[in-house]
N, C-alpha and C positions, 0 to 999 in steps of 0.2 A: 655233618651238619655244621652250619656256620653259627656265629654268636647270635645273629638276628633270629634265626629259626629257633635256637635254644631259648631265647628270651620269650618268644611267642608261646612256645610250649609250656614254659614255666608259668606264664600268665594264664594258663588254662585254655589256650587256643590251640587245639590240635590242628596240624597241617595235613591237608588231604590232597590227593592228586585227582583232578577231574579232567575230562576231555573237553576241549573247546569246539566251536563250530567247524574249525578246520581239521578236527580229528587229532590235534596235537595236545599232549598233556600239559597241564599247568597246575601250579600249587595254589591252594585256597584254604582259608580258615573256615569257610562255610561248607558244610557237608553237602554232598550231592543229594538230589531228591529222587533220582532214578538210577538204576543199575543197568548194566548191559553186558553183552558177550561180544568180545572183540572179533573172534573168528566168525560167529554167526551174524554179526552186524545187526543185532536186535537189542532193544531196550525195554525195560518194564519197571514195575514198582519194586521197591526194595523188599517187600514182603511177598513177592510172587511165589506161589506154591511150586511151580515148575522149577524155578531157579533154586529155591531152598532145597528141593529134593535132590537136584544135581549136586549142589554144594555138600549136602549130607553124605552123598555117595563118594565124595572126594573129587568130583569133577568140577569144571567151570571156574574154579578160583583163580587159576593162572591166567585166564582169559577175561576176568571180570574188569569192567571199567565203570566209571560213574559220571553222571552228567548233572549240571546245575538245574536243568529244566528240559521239558520236552522239545522246545524249539531248538535248543542246542544239539540234542540227540539227532533230530531230523536233519539239521544242517550238516552234521558230521557224517550223514549217510546211513544212519541206523533206522530200522523199521520197528514198529510197535510189536510187543509180544501178544500172540493170539490168546494166551491163557489169562493174563492179568489185565490186559487192556483190549478186550474184545471189540469194543466200538471203534477205537482208534485203528485197530488192525483191519477191521472191515472197511473203513474209509481208505486206508492205505492200499488194500487189495483192490478195491474198486478203482481208485485213481491209477494204480499200476495197470489194471486191465484196460482202462480207457486210453492211457498213454501208449500202450503196446498193441492196440487194435491193428490188425492187418500184418503184424510182424510175426505172430505165432504160427499162423497157417497161411503161408504165401499161396496165391492162386496157382492152381495147377494148369499147366499148358496142355491143351488138347493135342493128342498125337493122331496123325492119320494112320490108318492100317498100313503096316509095312514100313513106317518111319522108325528108324533106329536111332535118331539123334537125341 
């Protein structure tokens, strides 16, 4: 730590690491309002029961990230948690479905009998 960081911590301002919209970490004296899982690319409330269960089992902590707000989490490429943010997850899922229409099940080409191509 440098002298400036030490001075902030002494003044009662804890330094936290949050992810920005570009997915890069930055230092902040303001705590994040949402937590996320780096590998799963999802975000949710800090009191999410699913995340708290995983943390209690000793998982998740090394992949934990924090965001200032929902807009930042989305811009960084994270999706909402289905457990603690079910409405946001449903919107994300529907938007994803609309954006990927036609890509999941490409049309099958009809083959003539005896065609082996």
